Structures are given as structure tokens and as C-alpha cells.
C-alpha positions as CSV (number, residue, x, y, z in Angstrom):
1,M,34.7,-40.0,40.3
2,R,32.8,-40.3,37.0
3,T,29.4,-40.7,38.7
4,G,30.1,-37.6,40.9
5,Y,30.8,-35.6,37.7
6,F,27.7,-37.0,36.0
7,Y,25.5,-36.1,39.0
8,S,27.0,-32.6,39.1
9,L,26.0,-32.1,35.4
10,I,22.5,-33.4,36.0
11,F,22.1,-31.1,39.0
12,A,23.4,-28.1,37.0
13,F,21.0,-28.9,34.1
14,L,18.0,-29.3,36.4
15,T,18.8,-26.2,38.3
16,S,19.1,-24.0,35.2
17,A,15.9,-25.5,33.8
18,S,13.9,-24.8,36.9
19,I,15.2,-21.3,37.1
20,A,14.2,-20.7,33.5
21,V,10.6,-22.0,34.2
22,I,10.3,-19.9,37.3
23,A,11.6,-16.7,35.5
24,A,9.3,-17.1,32.5
25,P,6.1,-15.0,32.7
26,A,3.0,-17.1,33.4
27,A,0.4,-16.8,30.7
28,K,-3.2,-16.5,31.8
29,P,-5.5,-19.3,30.5
30,G,-7.6,-18.3,27.6
31,T,-5.3,-15.4,26.5
32,M,-3.1,-15.5,23.4
33,A,-0.3,-13.0,23.3
34,A,0.9,-13.6,19.8
35,P,-2.3,-12.7,17.9
36,Q,-2.6,-9.5,19.9
37,S,0.9,-8.4,18.9
38,V,0.1,-9.3,15.3
39,E,-3.2,-7.3,15.6
40,Q,-1.3,-4.2,16.8
41,S,1.2,-4.3,14.0
42,V,-1.6,-4.6,11.4
43,Q,-3.3,-1.6,13.0
44,T,-0.1,0.4,12.9
45,Q,0.5,-0.5,9.3
46,S,-3.0,0.3,8.2
47,A,-2.9,3.9,9.5
48,K,-2.1,6.2,6.6
49,V,-0.2,9.5,6.8
50,D,-2.1,12.5,5.6
51,L,0.3,14.6,3.5
52,N,-1.7,17.8,4.2
53,G,-2.0,17.4,8.0
54,A,1.2,15.6,9.1
55,D,4.1,17.5,10.7
56,A,7.7,16.9,9.8
57,A,8.3,14.6,12.8
58,T,5.4,12.3,11.8
59,L,6.5,12.2,8.1
60,Q,10.1,11.3,9.2
61,R,8.9,8.6,11.6
62,E,6.2,7.0,9.5
63,L,7.7,7.1,6.0
64,S,10.6,5.0,4.7
65,G,13.5,6.9,3.2
66,I,12.3,10.2,4.6
67,G,14.8,11.9,7.0
68,K,14.6,15.2,8.7
69,G,15.6,17.2,5.7
70,K,13.1,15.6,3.3
71,A,10.4,15.9,5.9
72,D,11.1,19.6,6.3
73,A,11.1,20.0,2.6
74,I,7.7,18.4,2.3
75,V,6.2,20.7,5.0
76,A,7.9,23.7,3.3
77,Y,6.5,22.8,-0.1
78,R,3.0,22.4,1.4
79,E,3.3,25.8,3.1
80,S,4.4,27.6,0.0
81,N,2.3,25.9,-2.6
82,G,-0.8,25.0,-0.6
83,P,-2.2,21.5,0.2
84,F,-1.3,18.5,-1.9
85,S,-4.0,17.6,-4.4
86,S,-2.7,14.0,-4.9
87,V,0.0,11.7,-3.6
88,D,1.8,12.0,-6.9
89,E,2.4,15.7,-6.3
90,L,5.0,14.6,-3.8
91,L,7.3,14.2,-6.7
92,E,7.5,18.0,-7.0
93,V,9.3,18.2,-3.7
94,K,13.1,18.4,-4.0
95,G,14.7,15.2,-2.9
96,I,11.7,13.0,-3.4
97,G,12.0,10.6,-6.3
98,K,9.9,7.9,-7.8
99,A,11.5,5.2,-5.8
100,I,10.7,6.9,-2.5
101,L,7.2,7.6,-3.6
102,D,6.6,4.0,-4.7
103,R,8.0,2.7,-1.4
104,N,5.6,4.8,0.6
105,R,2.5,5.1,-1.7
106,D,0.4,2.7,0.4
107,K,1.2,4.6,3.6
108,L,0.1,8.0,2.1
109,E,-3.2,9.7,1.7
110,V,-4.4,13.2,0.8
111,N,-7.4,14.7,2.6
């Protein structure tokens, strides 16, 4: 009886292992998936948001700590006061403090 139980366990293990191998996507020789995904994340992070050209949805999506209300406030400030002359001018927008600016400084640019 013990050998029957043992063989059943071996069979279950080998079956699940073979299913996992068959279900795994096959990698083409010579391609490396991991560096490509790292490359894409670096490209995404290196793109800067233009304070004078970005709409509210872009500001909300790309900047940390910026929700719909703050993004709308940035756009409203830009429309009423003209284009931003520097990234530090973002502190003039209601709801944007030094902590939020420092967190997003490397993602922002003014053109």
C-alpha cells in the first residue's frame, strides 16, 4: 500500500511539472526579455513632463502626489498667469508644497 501511495505522489509531481513546462512561454534563442523591460522602464522614467504643455490628465498620471484637483489647479494657474518660467514657480499653485515639488522635480521641465 505504501508503494502505491508513493507512486501516486511521484506521478502527481511529474504531471504537474510537465504541465508547468508546457504552459510556460518558449523564449526565442538570442532574445533576452528582462533587459528589454528594464529598457522600457528607463525610457518611461527619463521622459520629463512639460509644465507649460501638459494637460491635467498627463500631470495627474505622471506626477507623484498630484491628483485631479491639483492637476486642474496647475492648469488653471498656467491659464491665468501665463506659462511657468521655472519649475520652482509651481510652489505658487495652491495645494503644491515643497515636499511634492521635491518629489517630482526630476520629472518636470519648463519649455
